ZAMAR-314057 format. One record per residue (C-alpha): x, z, y; chain; residue number from 1. Coordinates in steps of 0.02 Angstrom, whole numbers, plus 50000, padded with zeros to 5 digits. Layout:
{{X,Z,Y},A,NUM}
...
// end
This chain:
{{59349,54437,56929},A,1}
{{59500,54376,56832},A,2}
{{59536,54421,56649},A,3}
{{59668,54552,56686},A,4}
{{59550,54647,56801},A,5}
{{59413,54640,56671},A,6}
{{59533,54704,56538},A,7}
{{59591,54843,56654},A,8}
{{59410,54894,56689},A,9}
{{59370,54902,56501},A,10}
{{59526,55008,56468},A,11}
{{59480,55129,56609},A,12}
{{59302,55145,56547},A,13}
{{59360,55173,56370},A,14}
{{59485,55308,56425},A,15}
{{59348,55394,56524},A,16}
{{59239,55399,56368},A,17}
{{59384,55470,56267},A,18}
{{59418,55605,56399},A,19}
{{59234,55652,56408},A,20}
{{59226,55662,56218},A,21}
{{59376,55779,56215},A,22}
{{59295,55893,56346},A,23}
{{59137,55911,56242},A,24}
{{59238,55948,56085},A,25}
{{59253,55847,55927},A,26}
{{59138,55887,55781},A,27}
{{59213,56016,55664},A,28}
{{59183,55919,55502},A,29}
{{59192,55735,55455},A,30}
{{59009,55740,55399},A,31}
{{58960,55791,55576},A,32}
{{59017,55618,55636},A,33}
{{58907,55524,55511},A,34}
{{58728,55473,55545},A,35}
{{58589,55392,55444},A,36}
{{58417,55327,55491},A,37}
{{58325,55169,55528},A,38}
{{58155,55102,55571},A,39}
{{57996,55038,55495},A,40}
{{57892,54899,55571},A,41}
{{57717,54836,55540},A,42}
{{57622,54692,55621},A,43}
{{57448,54647,55555},A,44}
{{57334,54504,55599},A,45}
{{57350,54315,55586},A,46}
{{57533,54348,55551},A,47}
{{57576,54502,55446},A,48}
{{57755,54565,55449},A,49}
{{57824,54723,55367},A,50}
{{58002,54774,55410},A,51}
{{58117,54905,55329},A,52}
{{58281,54928,55422},A,53}
{{58397,55068,55359},A,54}
{{58558,55107,55458},A,55}
{{58712,55216,55433},A,56}
{{58860,55243,55543},A,57}
{{58998,55351,55614},A,58}
{{59032,55422,55788},A,59}
{{59212,55369,55824},A,60}
{{59207,55481,55977},A,61}
{{59056,55580,56038},A,62}
{{58994,55432,56142},A,63}
{{59044,55278,56037},A,64}
{{58980,55234,55865},A,65}
{{59000,55098,55735},A,66}
{{58873,55064,55601},A,67}
{{58800,54951,55470},A,68}
{{58622,54913,55425},A,69}
{{58510,54819,55305},A,70}
{{58347,54726,55325},A,71}
{{58199,54680,55219},A,72}
{{58050,54591,55295},A,73}
{{57891,54528,55213},A,74}
{{57812,54389,55318},A,75}
{{57639,54316,55288},A,76}
{{57549,54180,55390},A,77}
{{57364,54158,55351},A,78}
{{57378,53970,55362},A,79}
{{57253,53922,55494},A,80}
{{57287,53763,55590},A,81}
{{57186,53669,55724},A,82}
{{57092,53561,55596},A,83}
{{57041,53711,55488},A,84}
{{57117,53824,55356},A,85}
{{57266,53775,55251},A,86}
{{57355,53868,55116},A,87}
{{57435,54037,55165},A,88}
{{57621,54050,55183},A,89}
{{57724,54202,55123},A,90}
{{57910,54236,55123},A,91}
{{58040,54375,55112},A,92}
{{58187,54398,55230},A,93}
{{58343,54492,55173},A,94}
{{58499,54533,55272},A,95}
{{58632,54650,55338},A,96}
{{58704,54694,55507},A,97}
{{58850,54777,55593},A,98}
{{58828,54860,55762},A,99}
{{58910,54968,55894},A,100}
{{58832,55085,56023},A,101}
{{58908,55160,56179},A,102}
{{58819,55308,56261},A,103}
{{58900,55321,56435},A,104}
{{58773,55452,56495},A,105}
{{58715,55560,56346},A,106}
{{58620,55685,56450},A,107}
{{58545,55643,56622},A,108}
{{58522,55827,56665},A,109}
{{58714,55850,56668},A,110}
{{58742,55711,56797},A,111}
{{58580,55711,56899},A,112}
{{58467,55848,56962},A,113}
{{58330,55809,56837},A,114}
{{58270,55892,56678},A,115}
{{58292,55744,56563},A,116}
{{58395,55784,56405},A,117}
{{58413,55602,56353},A,118}
{{58532,55467,56409},A,119}
{{58568,55282,56416},A,120}
{{58645,55180,56277},A,121}
{{58714,55003,56259},A,122}
{{58696,54913,56094},A,123}
{{58780,54758,56020},A,124}
{{58742,54690,55845},A,125}
{{58789,54552,55725},A,126}
{{58652,54511,55597},A,127}
{{58660,54394,55450},A,128}
{{58492,54350,55371},A,129}
{{58438,54250,55219},A,130}
{{58277,54166,55272},A,131}
{{58163,54027,55214},A,132}
{{58186,53887,55341},A,133}
{{58004,53839,55321},A,134}
{{57959,54004,55405},A,135}
{{57991,53924,55576},A,136}
{{57851,53799,55543},A,137}
{{57753,53844,55385},A,138}
{{57661,53677,55382},A,139}
{{57812,53562,55376},A,140}
{{57887,53490,55217},A,141}
{{58052,53436,55294},A,142}
{{58123,53617,55303},A,143}
{{58139,53675,55124},A,144}
{{58246,53811,55047},A,145}
{{58335,53972,55099},A,146}
{{58478,53973,55226},A,147}
{{58593,54103,55301},A,148}
{{58566,54130,55486},A,149}
{{58693,54223,55596},A,150}
{{58619,54311,55750},A,151}
{{58691,54412,55892},A,152}
{{58589,54543,55982},A,153}
{{58635,54640,56138},A,154}
{{58541,54762,56243},A,155}
{{58516,54936,56314},A,156}
{{58402,55081,56291},A,157}
{{58362,55265,56299},A,158}
{{58428,55394,56174},A,159}
{{58335,55557,56163},A,160}
{{58420,55694,56059},A,161}
{{58296,55784,55945},A,162}
{{58416,55916,55879},A,163}
{{58599,55942,55837},A,164}
{{58617,55769,55757},A,165}
{{58443,55690,55761},A,166}
{{58398,55564,55894},A,167}
{{58263,55441,55944},A,168}
{{58329,55274,56010},A,169}
{{58216,55156,56108},A,170}
{{58302,54990,56145},A,171}
{{58269,54821,56227},A,172}
{{58369,54690,56135},A,173}
{{58400,54504,56170},A,174}
{{58442,54383,56031},A,175}
{{58578,54280,56118},A,176}
{{58630,54161,55980},A,177}
{{58482,54042,56013},A,178}
{{58467,53995,55830},A,179}
{{58319,53881,55792},A,180}
{{58291,53986,55632},A,181}
{{58284,54155,55719},A,182}
{{58147,54268,55654},A,183}
{{58129,54348,55826},A,184}
{{57991,54257,55920},A,185}
{{58030,54321,56094},A,186}
{{58162,54400,56206},A,187}
{{58178,54543,56241},A,188}
{{58116,54632,56088},A,189}
{{58078,54816,56076},A,190}
{{58163,54918,55939},A,191}
{{58133,55101,55902},A,192}
{{58232,55196,55772},A,193}
{{58276,55372,55718},A,194}
{{58444,55437,55663},A,195}
{{58496,55604,55588},A,196}
// end
């Protein structure tokens, strides 16, 4: 498919989203377009990680949003190696992100003969993190100091409305920048967050 056909397809899809948003009716107040939320994460064991990820955004149209987020992660590695215990390793990860979400099907029950009130969403995100480079290999001495790491995440998921504005988002995301300092150990990763 050549570039002009791809561009035309994107324009047609965007216009369909706009038309659908106008049929549903725009929110009456500016505050109805805003959303806030985030997620908490906890992993305990040989590696302990605690994540706090707040988000805020705006629905540009009823099925397309833009947002920003923050991140704080505490990471602790007990320090066991093949030859026996070594000193534990601890670090903090700070960062921010910008993201967009498109919800092409907000309610399956309106397009299919099923009683499922949720819909599909597509997610794209740019994340910039300040991490300790030694986190990748806690037992090396050649990687010292903090560094900014830029990451790109894309994926899809399920959005379940929990009320007028509240929603639960369950997403599978892939980190596609392939950074050697990425704090995400595997693709895809599961992310669950709430927004109100």
